[in-house]
N, CA and C atoms of all chains as a GROMACS GRO file, in nm:
protein
  486
    1MET      N    1  -0.633  -0.186  -1.984
    1MET     CA    2  -0.539  -0.292  -1.945
    1MET      C    3  -0.554  -0.322  -1.796
    2PRO      N    4  -0.551  -0.452  -1.762
    2PRO     CA    5  -0.572  -0.487  -1.621
    2PRO      C    6  -0.460  -0.435  -1.530
    3THR      N    7  -0.494  -0.415  -1.404
    3THR     CA    8  -0.395  -0.372  -1.302
    3THR      C    9  -0.391  -0.477  -1.192
    4ILE      N   10  -0.271  -0.514  -1.155
    4ILE     CA   11  -0.254  -0.608  -1.043
    4ILE      C   12  -0.192  -0.532  -0.927
    5VAL      N   13  -0.256  -0.538  -0.810
    5VAL     CA   14  -0.208  -0.466  -0.692
    5VAL      C   15  -0.132  -0.563  -0.603
    6VAL      N   16  -0.012  -0.523  -0.564
    6VAL     CA   17   0.071  -0.604  -0.472
    6VAL      C   18   0.089  -0.522  -0.344
    7ASP      N   19   0.051  -0.580  -0.233
    7ASP     CA   20   0.066  -0.512  -0.104
    7ASP      C   21   0.181  -0.575  -0.024
    8VAL      N   22   0.270  -0.492   0.021
    8VAL     CA   23   0.388  -0.537   0.098
    8VAL      C   24   0.390  -0.464   0.231
    9MET      N   25   0.402  -0.540   0.340
    9MET     CA   26   0.406  -0.479   0.474
    9MET      C   27   0.532  -0.524   0.548
   10PRO      N   28   0.580  -0.443   0.642
   10PRO     CA   29   0.692  -0.489   0.723
   10PRO      C   30   0.650  -0.610   0.806
   11LYS      N   31   0.742  -0.701   0.832
   11LYS     CA   32   0.707  -0.819   0.912
   11LYS      C   33   0.652  -0.775   1.048
   12ALA      N   34   0.552  -0.849   1.097
   12ALA     CA   35   0.479  -0.809   1.217
   12ALA      C   36   0.571  -0.793   1.337
   13GLU      N   37   0.672  -0.879   1.345
   13GLU     CA   38   0.756  -0.876   1.466
   13GLU      C   39   0.859  -0.761   1.463
   14LEU      N   40   0.866  -0.691   1.352
   14LEU     CA   41   0.967  -0.585   1.342
   14LEU      C   42   0.914  -0.453   1.396
   15LEU      N   43   1.001  -0.374   1.452
   15LEU     CA   44   0.965  -0.238   1.496
   15LEU      C   45   0.935  -0.155   1.370
   16ASP      N   46   0.829  -0.074   1.375
   16ASP     CA   47   0.794   0.010   1.260
   16ASP      C   48   0.800   0.157   1.306
   17PRO      N   49   0.920   0.217   1.304
   17PRO     CA   50   0.934   0.354   1.357
   17PRO      C   51   0.843   0.455   1.288
   18GLN      N   52   0.825   0.439   1.157
   18GLN     CA   53   0.736   0.534   1.086
   18GLN      C   54   0.593   0.520   1.141
   19GLY      N   55   0.553   0.396   1.157
   19GLY     CA   56   0.418   0.371   1.208
   19GLY      C   57   0.401   0.430   1.347
   20LYS      N   58   0.504   0.413   1.430
   20LYS     CA   59   0.497   0.467   1.567
   20LYS      C   60   0.487   0.620   1.562
   21ALA      N   61   0.560   0.681   1.469
   21ALA     CA   62   0.556   0.827   1.458
   21ALA      C   63   0.416   0.874   1.421
   22VAL      N   64   0.353   0.804   1.328
   22VAL     CA   65   0.218   0.843   1.286
   22VAL      C   66   0.119   0.821   1.401
   23ALA      N   67   0.135   0.708   1.471
   23ALA     CA   68   0.045   0.680   1.584
   23ALA      C   69   0.058   0.790   1.689
   24GLY      N   70   0.182   0.834   1.715
   24GLY     CA   71   0.204   0.941   1.811
   24GLY      C   72   0.138   1.071   1.765
   25ALA      N   73   0.150   1.099   1.636
   25ALA     CA   74   0.091   1.222   1.582
   25ALA      C   75  -0.062   1.217   1.594
   26LEU      N   76  -0.120   1.101   1.570
   26LEU     CA   77  -0.266   1.090   1.578
   26LEU      C   78  -0.313   1.123   1.719
   27SER      N   79  -0.244   1.069   1.820
   27SER     CA   80  -0.293   1.096   1.957
   27SER      C   81  -0.264   1.240   1.995
   28ARG      N   82  -0.152   1.295   1.951
   28ARG     CA   83  -0.125   1.438   1.980
   28ARG      C   84  -0.230   1.529   1.916
   29LEU      N   85  -0.283   1.485   1.802
   29LEU     CA   86  -0.382   1.568   1.732
   29LEU      C   87  -0.524   1.538   1.782
   30GLY      N   88  -0.530   1.457   1.890
   30GLY     CA   89  -0.660   1.435   1.953
   30GLY      C   90  -0.741   1.320   1.897
   31HIS      N   91  -0.681   1.241   1.809
   31HIS     CA   92  -0.753   1.125   1.754
   31HIS      C   93  -0.726   1.004   1.844
   32GLU      N   94  -0.822   0.972   1.929
   32GLU     CA   95  -0.806   0.857   2.019
   32GLU      C   96  -0.855   0.730   1.952
   33GLY      N   97  -0.825   0.616   2.014
   33GLY     CA   98  -0.880   0.491   1.964
   33GLY      C   99  -0.794   0.421   1.860
   34PHE      N  100  -0.674   0.476   1.837
   34PHE     CA  101  -0.584   0.412   1.739
   34PHE      C  102  -0.467   0.351   1.815
   35SER      N  103  -0.468   0.219   1.831
   35SER     CA  104  -0.364   0.158   1.915
   35SER      C  105  -0.239   0.122   1.836
   36GLY      N  106  -0.247   0.127   1.703
   36GLY     CA  107  -0.126   0.093   1.627
   36GLY      C  108  -0.138   0.138   1.483
   37VAL      N  109  -0.024   0.174   1.425
   37VAL     CA  110  -0.020   0.212   1.284
   37VAL      C  111   0.101   0.141   1.222
   38ARG      N  112   0.080   0.075   1.110
   38ARG     CA  113   0.192   0.014   1.038
   38ARG      C  114   0.186   0.063   0.893
   39ILE      N  115   0.302   0.089   0.838
   39ILE     CA  116   0.307   0.147   0.704
   39ILE      C  117   0.383   0.055   0.609
   40GLY      N  118   0.321   0.025   0.495
   40GLY     CA  119   0.388  -0.060   0.396
   40GLY      C  120   0.376   0.003   0.259
   41LYS      N  121   0.398  -0.079   0.157
   41LYS     CA  122   0.398  -0.029   0.019
   41LYS      C  123   0.288  -0.097  -0.060
   42ARG      N  124   0.235  -0.018  -0.156
   42ARG     CA  125   0.131  -0.070  -0.244
   42ARG      C  126   0.179  -0.049  -0.388
   43PHE      N  127   0.191  -0.157  -0.464
   43PHE     CA  128   0.238  -0.149  -0.603
   43PHE      C  129   0.119  -0.172  -0.695
   44GLU      N  130   0.106  -0.088  -0.796
   44GLU     CA  131   0.005  -0.112  -0.900
   44GLU      C  132   0.080  -0.144  -1.029
   45LEU      N  133   0.066  -0.268  -1.075
   45LEU     CA  134   0.136  -0.313  -1.197
   45LEU      C  135   0.034  -0.318  -1.311
   46THR      N  136   0.058  -0.239  -1.416
   46THR     CA  137  -0.029  -0.245  -1.533
   46THR      C  138   0.025  -0.355  -1.624
   47VAL      N  139  -0.059  -0.453  -1.654
   47VAL     CA  140  -0.014  -0.569  -1.732
   47VAL      C  141  -0.098  -0.582  -1.859
   48ASP      N  142  -0.041  -0.655  -1.957
   48ASP     CA  143  -0.113  -0.676  -2.083
   48ASP      C  144  -0.234  -0.766  -2.059
   49THR      N  145  -0.211  -0.880  -1.990
   49THR     CA  146  -0.324  -0.970  -1.960
   49THR      C  147  -0.306  -1.020  -1.816
   50ALA      N  148  -0.418  -1.045  -1.749
   50ALA     CA  149  -0.410  -1.089  -1.609
   50ALA      C  150  -0.441  -1.238  -1.601
   51ASP      N  151  -0.367  -1.317  -1.685
   51ASP     CA  152  -0.395  -1.461  -1.684
   51ASP      C  153  -0.316  -1.531  -1.573
   52GLU      N  154  -0.333  -1.663  -1.563
   52GLU     CA  155  -0.271  -1.739  -1.454
   52GLU      C  156  -0.120  -1.723  -1.456
   53GLN      N  157  -0.065  -1.728  -1.577
   53GLN     CA  158   0.081  -1.723  -1.588
   53GLN      C  159   0.134  -1.587  -1.541
   54THR      N  160   0.063  -1.482  -1.578
   54THR     CA  161   0.105  -1.348  -1.534
   54THR      C  162   0.098  -1.339  -1.382
   55LEU      N  163  -0.009  -1.394  -1.324
   55LEU     CA  164  -0.023  -1.389  -1.178
   55LEU      C  165   0.091  -1.465  -1.110
   56ALA      N  166   0.131  -1.578  -1.171
   56ALA     CA  167   0.243  -1.654  -1.113
   56ALA      C  168   0.371  -1.572  -1.123
   57THR      N  169   0.388  -1.505  -1.237
   57THR     CA  170   0.508  -1.420  -1.252
   57THR      C  171   0.507  -1.307  -1.151
   58VAL      N  172   0.389  -1.248  -1.130
   58VAL     CA  173   0.378  -1.135  -1.035
   58VAL      C  174   0.412  -1.183  -0.894
   59LYS      N  175   0.370  -1.306  -0.861
   59LYS     CA  176   0.402  -1.361  -0.727
   59LYS      C  177   0.553  -1.369  -0.709
   60THR      N  178   0.620  -1.420  -0.812
   60THR     CA  179   0.767  -1.430  -0.805
   60THR      C  180   0.830  -1.291  -0.794
   61ILE      N  181   0.783  -1.199  -0.879
   61ILE     CA  182   0.836  -1.062  -0.878
   61ILE      C  183   0.813  -0.997  -0.741
   62ALA      N  184   0.694  -1.019  -0.686
   62ALA     CA  185   0.660  -0.958  -0.556
   62ALA      C  186   0.757  -1.005  -0.448
   63GLU      N  187   0.786  -1.136  -0.450
   63GLU     CA  188   0.872  -1.190  -0.344
   63GLU      C  189   1.019  -1.160  -0.368
   64GLU      N  190   1.060  -1.151  -0.494
   64GLU     CA  191   1.204  -1.137  -0.521
   64GLU      C  192   1.248  -0.993  -0.547
   65ILE      N  193   1.157  -0.911  -0.603
   65ILE     CA  194   1.200  -0.776  -0.645
   65ILE      C  195   1.129  -0.667  -0.564
   66LEU      N  196   0.998  -0.682  -0.547
   66LEU     CA  197   0.920  -0.573  -0.485
   66LEU      C  198   0.928  -0.574  -0.333
   67SER      N  199   0.976  -0.683  -0.275
   67SER     CA  200   0.985  -0.684  -0.128
   67SER      C  201   1.118  -0.744  -0.085
   68ASN      N  202   1.157  -0.711   0.036
   68ASN     CA  203   1.279  -0.766   0.094
   68ASN      C  204   1.235  -0.874   0.193
   69ALA      N  205   1.257  -0.999   0.154
   69ALA     CA  206   1.202  -1.112   0.230
   69ALA      C  207   1.251  -1.116   0.374
   70VAL      N  208   1.362  -1.047   0.403
   70VAL     CA  209   1.415  -1.049   0.540
   70VAL      C  210   1.328  -0.965   0.632
   71ILE      N  211   1.278  -0.854   0.583
   71ILE     CA  212   1.204  -0.762   0.671
   71ILE      C  213   1.060  -0.735   0.629
   72GLU      N  214   1.019  -0.791   0.516
   72GLU     CA  215   0.885  -0.762   0.466
   72GLU      C  216   0.811  -0.890   0.427
   73ASP      N  217   0.677  -0.880   0.428
   73ASP     CA  218   0.592  -0.988   0.380
   73ASP      C  219   0.504  -0.935   0.267
   74VAL      N  220   0.482  -1.018   0.165
   74VAL     CA  221   0.383  -0.984   0.062
   74VAL      C  222   0.247  -1.024   0.119
   75VAL      N  223   0.162  -0.928   0.148
   75VAL     CA  224   0.036  -0.960   0.215
   75VAL      C  225  -0.083  -0.966   0.121
   76GLY      N  226  -0.061  -0.931  -0.005
   76GLY     CA  227  -0.176  -0.939  -0.097
   76GLY      C  228  -0.135  -0.919  -0.241
   77ILE      N  229  -0.194  -1.001  -0.329
   77ILE     CA  230  -0.178  -0.985  -0.474
   77ILE      C  231  -0.318  -0.996  -0.533
   78GLU      N  232  -0.364  -0.891  -0.600
   78GLU     CA  233  -0.504  -0.888  -0.640
   78GLU      C  234  -0.520  -0.820  -0.776
   79VAL      N  235  -0.599  -0.884  -0.865
   79VAL     CA  236  -0.630  -0.819  -0.993
   79VAL      C  237  -0.740  -0.718  -0.966
   80VAL      N  238  -0.715  -0.592  -1.001
   80VAL     CA  239  -0.812  -0.489  -0.962
   80VAL      C  240  -0.903  -0.451  -1.078
   81GLU      N  241  -0.852  -0.437  -1.198
   81GLU     CA  242  -0.942  -0.398  -1.308
   81GLU      C  243  -0.933  -0.498  -1.421
   82MET      N  244  -0.862  -0.694   1.774
   82MET     CA  245  -0.902  -0.556   1.742
   82MET      C  246  -0.904  -0.539   1.590
   83PRO      N  247  -1.006  -0.466   1.542
   83PRO     CA  248  -1.017  -0.451   1.396
   83PRO      C  249  -0.901  -0.368   1.338
   84THR      N  250  -0.873  -0.394   1.211
   84THR     CA  251  -0.772  -0.317   1.138
   84THR      C  252  -0.837  -0.248   1.019
   85ILE      N  253  -0.807  -0.122   1.002
   85ILE     CA  254  -0.857  -0.048   0.886
   85ILE      C  255  -0.738  -0.018   0.795
   86VAL      N  256  -0.750  -0.056   0.669
   86VAL     CA  257  -0.641  -0.034   0.573
   86VAL      C  258  -0.672   0.090   0.490
   87VAL      N  259  -0.574   0.178   0.483
   87VAL     CA  260  -0.586   0.300   0.400
   87VAL      C  261  -0.481   0.291   0.289
   88ASP      N  262  -0.525   0.300   0.166
   88ASP     CA  263  -0.433   0.296   0.053
   88ASP      C  264  -0.418   0.435  -0.009
   89VAL      N  265  -0.296   0.477  -0.024
   89VAL     CA  266  -0.265   0.610  -0.080
   89VAL      C  267  -0.174   0.592  -0.202
   90MET      N  268  -0.212   0.653  -0.313
   90MET     CA  269  -0.129   0.643  -0.435
   90MET      C  270  -0.095   0.782  -0.486
   91PRO      N  271   0.017   0.796  -0.557
   91PRO     CA  272   0.047   0.926  -0.620
   91PRO      C  273  -0.061   0.957  -0.724
   92LYS      N  274  -0.093   1.086  -0.742
   92LYS     CA  275  -0.194   1.124  -0.841
   92LYS      C  276  -0.153   1.071  -0.979
   93ALA      N  277  -0.253   1.027  -1.055
   93ALA     CA  278  -0.226   0.958  -1.183
   93ALA      C  279  -0.146   1.046  -1.278
   94GLU      N  280  -0.172   1.175  -1.275
   94GLU     CA  281  -0.106   1.261  -1.374
   94GLU      C  282   0.038   1.294  -1.336
   95LEU      N  283   0.081   1.252  -1.217
   95LEU     CA  284   0.218   1.285  -1.173
   95LEU      C  285   0.318   1.180  -1.222
   96LEU      N  286   0.439   1.224  -1.250
   96LEU     CA  287   0.548   1.131  -1.283
   96LEU      C  288   0.580   1.049  -1.158
   97ASP      N  289   0.602   0.918  -1.175
   97ASP     CA  290   0.635   0.833  -1.060
   97ASP      C  291   0.773   0.772  -1.085
   98PRO      N  292   0.880   0.845  -1.050
   98PRO     CA  293   1.014   0.798  -1.083
   98PRO      C  294   1.047   0.662  -1.023
   99GLN      N  295   0.998   0.637  -0.900
   99GLN     CA  296   1.024   0.506  -0.839
   99GLN      C  297   0.958   0.396  -0.923
  100GLY      N  298   0.836   0.423  -0.962
  100GLY     CA  299   0.763   0.326  -1.042
  100GLY      C  300   0.833   0.299  -1.174
  101LYS      N  301   0.883   0.406  -1.234
  101LYS     CA  302   0.955   0.391  -1.363
  101LYS      C  303   1.080   0.306  -1.342
  102ALA      N  304   1.148   0.327  -1.230
  102ALA     CA  305   1.270   0.251  -1.203
  102ALA      C  306   1.237   0.103  -1.189
  103VAL      N  307   1.130   0.072  -1.120
  103VAL     CA  308   1.093  -0.069  -1.102
  103VAL      C  309   1.052  -0.128  -1.237
  104ALA      N  310   0.976  -0.052  -1.315
  104ALA     CA  311   0.934  -0.102  -1.447
  104ALA      C  312   1.056  -0.132  -1.533
  105GLY      N  313   1.156  -0.043  -1.527
  105GLY     CA  314   1.279  -0.066  -1.602
  105GLY      C  315   1.351  -0.191  -1.556
  106ALA      N  316   1.355  -0.210  -1.424
  106ALA     CA  317   1.423  -0.328  -1.369
  106ALA      C  318   1.351  -0.456  -1.413
  107LEU      N  319   1.219  -0.453  -1.414
  107LEU     CA  320   1.144  -0.573  -1.454
  107LEU      C  321   1.179  -0.613  -1.597
  108SER      N  322   1.183  -0.515  -1.688
  108SER     CA  323   1.213  -0.554  -1.827
  108SER      C  324   1.359  -0.596  -1.841
  109ARG      N  325   1.449  -0.530  -1.769
  109ARG     CA  326   1.591  -0.573  -1.775
  109ARG      C  327   1.606  -0.715  -1.723
  110LEU      N  328   1.523  -0.754  -1.628
  110LEU     CA  329   1.534  -0.890  -1.571
  110LEU      C  330   1.453  -0.991  -1.652
  111GLY      N  331   1.400  -0.944  -1.769
  111GLY     CA  332   1.335  -1.038  -1.858
  111GLY      C  333   1.187  -1.057  -1.834
  112HIS      N  334   1.129  -0.975  -1.745
  112HIS     CA  335   0.985  -0.988  -1.721
  112HIS      C  336   0.911  -0.896  -1.817
  113GLU      N  337   0.856  -0.951  -1.923
  113GLU     CA  338   0.783  -0.871  -2.022
  113GLU      C  339   0.636  -0.861  -1.984
  114GLY      N  340   0.565  -0.770  -2.050
  114GLY     CA  341   0.420  -0.761  -2.029
  114GLY      C  342   0.379  -0.666  -1.920
  115PHE      N  343   0.477  -0.593  -1.864
  115PHE     CA  344   0.443  -0.496  -1.759
  115PHE      C  345   0.460  -0.355  -1.815
  116SER      N  346   0.350  -0.290  -1.849
  116SER     CA  347   0.362  -0.161  -1.915
  116SER      C  348   0.371  -0.044  -1.817
  117GLY      N  349   0.346  -0.069  -1.690
  117GLY     CA  350   0.357   0.043  -1.596
  117GLY      C  351   0.360  -0.006  -1.452
  118VAL      N  352   0.433   0.067  -1.369
  118VAL     CA  353   0.437   0.035  -1.226
  118VAL      C  354   0.419   0.166  -1.150
  119ARG      N  355   0.329   0.168  -1.053
  119ARG     CA  356   0.315   0.286  -0.966
  119ARG      C  357   0.324   0.237  -0.822
  120ILE      N  358   0.390   0.320  -0.740
  120ILE     CA  359   0.414   0.279  -0.602
  120ILE      C  360   0.350   0.379  -0.507
  121GLY      N  361   0.272   0.324  -0.412
  121GLY     CA  362   0.209   0.411  -0.312
  121GLY      C  363   0.229   0.356  -0.173
  122LYS      N  364   0.147   0.402  -0.080
  122LYS     CA  365   0.163   0.360   0.059
  122LYS      C  366   0.038   0.288   0.106
  123ARG      N  367   0.060   0.193   0.198
  123ARG     CA  368  -0.052   0.118   0.256
  123ARG      C  369  -0.040   0.132   0.408
  124PHE      N  370  -0.143   0.187   0.469
  124PHE     CA  371  -0.143   0.204   0.615
  124PHE      C  372  -0.237   0.103   0.677
  125GLU      N  373  -0.191   0.037   0.784
  125GLU     CA  374  -0.279  -0.051   0.861
  125GLU      C  375  -0.299   0.014   0.997
  126LEU      N  376  -0.423   0.058   1.025
  126LEU     CA  377  -0.454   0.126   1.151
  126LEU      C  378  -0.528   0.028   1.241
  127THR      N  379  -0.470  -0.005   1.357
  127THR     CA  380  -0.540  -0.091   1.453
  127THR      C  381  -0.628  -0.002   1.539
  128VAL      N  382  -0.758  -0.030   1.539
  128VAL     CA  383  -0.854   0.056   1.610
  128VAL      C  384  -0.929  -0.024   1.716
  129ASP      N  385  -0.986   0.049   1.813
  129ASP     CA  386  -1.063  -0.019   1.917
  129ASP      C  387  -1.192  -0.077   1.858
  130THR      N  388  -1.266   0.008   1.784
  130THR     CA  389  -1.389  -0.042   1.719
  130THR      C  390  -1.394   0.015   1.577
  131ALA      N  391  -1.453  -0.060   1.486
  131ALA     CA  392  -1.459  -0.015   1.346
  131ALA      C  393  -1.600   0.033   1.313
  132ASP      N  394  -1.652   0.123   1.400
  132ASP     CA  395  -1.790   0.170   1.377
  132ASP      C  396  -1.791   0.286   1.276
  133GLU      N  397  -1.910   0.336   1.245
  133GLU     CA  398  -1.925   0.442   1.143
  133GLU      C  399  -1.842   0.565   1.178
  134GLN      N  400  -1.845   0.600   1.306
  134GLN     CA  401  -1.776   0.722   1.349
  134GLN      C  402  -1.624   0.708   1.330
  135THR      N  403  -1.573   0.588   1.364
  135THR     CA  404  -1.430   0.565   1.346
  135THR      C  405  -1.394   0.572   1.199
  136LEU      N  406  -1.478   0.514   1.114
  136LEU     CA  407  -1.451   0.518   0.970
  136LEU      C  408  -1.451   0.662   0.918
  137ALA      N  409  -1.541   0.744   0.971
  137ALA     CA  410  -1.545   0.886   0.930
  137ALA      C  411  -1.416   0.956   0.974
  138THR      N  412  -1.373   0.923   1.097
  138THR     CA  413  -1.248   0.983   1.148
  138THR      C  414  -1.131   0.939   1.063
  139VAL      N  415  -1.129   0.810   1.026
  139VAL     CA  416  -1.017   0.758   0.944
  139VAL      C  417  -1.015   0.827   0.809
  140LYS      N  418  -1.134   0.855   0.753
  140LYS     CA  419  -1.139   0.925   0.624
  140LYS      C  420  -1.072   1.062   0.636
  141THR      N  421  -1.104   1.134   0.744
  141THR     CA  422  -1.044   1.265   0.767
  141THR      C  423  -0.893   1.253   0.786
  142ILE      N  424  -0.854   1.157   0.869
  142ILE     CA  425  -0.710   1.135   0.896
  142ILE      C  426  -0.637   1.101   0.766
  143ALA      N  427  -0.700   1.015   0.686
  143ALA     CA  428  -0.636   0.972   0.560
  143ALA      C  429  -0.610   1.092   0.470
  144GLU      N  430  -0.709   1.180   0.461
  144GLU     CA  431  -0.696   1.294   0.369
  144GLU      C  432  -0.606   1.404   0.426
  145GLU      N  433  -0.605   1.419   0.559
  145GLU     CA  434  -0.532   1.533   0.617
  145GLU      C  435  -0.392   1.496   0.667
  146ILE      N  436  -0.376   1.370   0.714
  146ILE     CA  437  -0.249   1.336   0.780
  146ILE      C  438  -0.171   1.231   0.700
  147LEU      N  439  -0.242   1.128   0.654
  147LEU     CA  440  -0.170   1.016   0.592
  147LEU      C  441  -0.135   1.042   0.445
  148SER      N  442  -0.196   1.143   0.386
  148SER     CA  443  -0.164   1.169   0.245
  148SER      C  444  -0.144   1.318   0.223
  149ASN      N  445  -0.071   1.351   0.117
  149ASN     CA  446  -0.051   1.491   0.079
  149ASN      C  447  -0.146   1.518  -0.038
  150ALA      N  448  -0.252   1.593  -0.012
  150ALA     CA  449  -0.360   1.610  -0.111
  150ALA      C  450  -0.309   1.673  -0.241
  151VAL      N  451  -0.193   1.738  -0.237
  151VAL     CA  452  -0.142   1.802  -0.359
  151VAL      C  453  -0.091   1.696  -0.456
  152ILE      N  454  -0.028   1.592  -0.407
  152ILE     CA  455   0.036   1.495  -0.496
  152ILE      C  456  -0.017   1.353  -0.482
  153GLU      N  457  -0.106   1.330  -0.386
  153GLU     CA  458  -0.154   1.193  -0.364
  153GLU      C  459  -0.306   1.188  -0.356
  154ASP      N  460  -0.360   1.069  -0.383
  154ASP     CA  461  -0.502   1.042  -0.366
  154ASP      C  462  -0.519   0.926  -0.268
  155VAL      N  463  -0.623   0.936  -0.184
  155VAL     CA  464  -0.659   0.822  -0.100
  155VAL      C  465  -0.746   0.730  -0.188
  156VAL      N  466  -0.696   0.612  -0.222
  156VAL     CA  467  -0.768   0.528  -0.318
  156VAL      C  468  -0.848   0.416  -0.251
  157GLY      N  469  -0.832   0.403  -0.121
  157GLY     CA  470  -0.912   0.297  -0.056
  157GLY      C  471  -0.906   0.305   0.094
  158ILE      N  472  -1.022   0.283   0.158
  158ILE     CA  473  -1.031   0.272   0.304
  158ILE      C  474  -1.117   0.150   0.332
  159GLU      N  475  -1.061   0.051   0.399
  159GLU     CA  476  -1.132  -0.077   0.409
  159GLU      C  477  -1.109  -0.141   0.546
  160VAL      N  478  -1.218  -0.190   0.610
  160VAL     CA  479  -1.203  -0.263   0.736
  160VAL      C  480  -1.161  -0.405   0.700
  161VAL      N  481  -1.048  -0.448   0.753
  161VAL     CA  482  -0.994  -0.578   0.709
  161VAL      C  483  -1.028  -0.690   0.806
  162GLU      N  484  -1.016  -0.665   0.935
  162GLU     CA  485  -1.048  -0.778   1.026
  162GLU      C  486  -1.155  -0.735   1.125
   0.00000   0.00000   0.00000
């Protein structure tokens, strides 16, 4: 059965405390060259068919259910298998 | 500056209660055709250069810092911009 991946990230202008914590940990652990880390969510939806209508439904679901439009953006919807 | 995306998902054999909750919500809201939902994390790392060495470092970081090898798998590492 096909899988549709939905990627959701915090809006760019928002502070990402988790991301800052990871970035701090990377430099403390000696990993240089990382100027920023942002953390979001990745949803894998197993669907019966990956037709146009399903993709349209997934877009609606992504914006209304899987993400909070006030603080997050849906940055990707992709049929993977 | 280039961005490297790291995708981390819970191991397939593990129960994903969050995913089950979302799947339940989708069917309650009338969205049929979704037989499974799994939720993972998506990291966007802003790096100075996206050369081979940086990618090797990101692979190590992904496995040792960004994911818990006991319950999660790193399912993707990709240079995005």
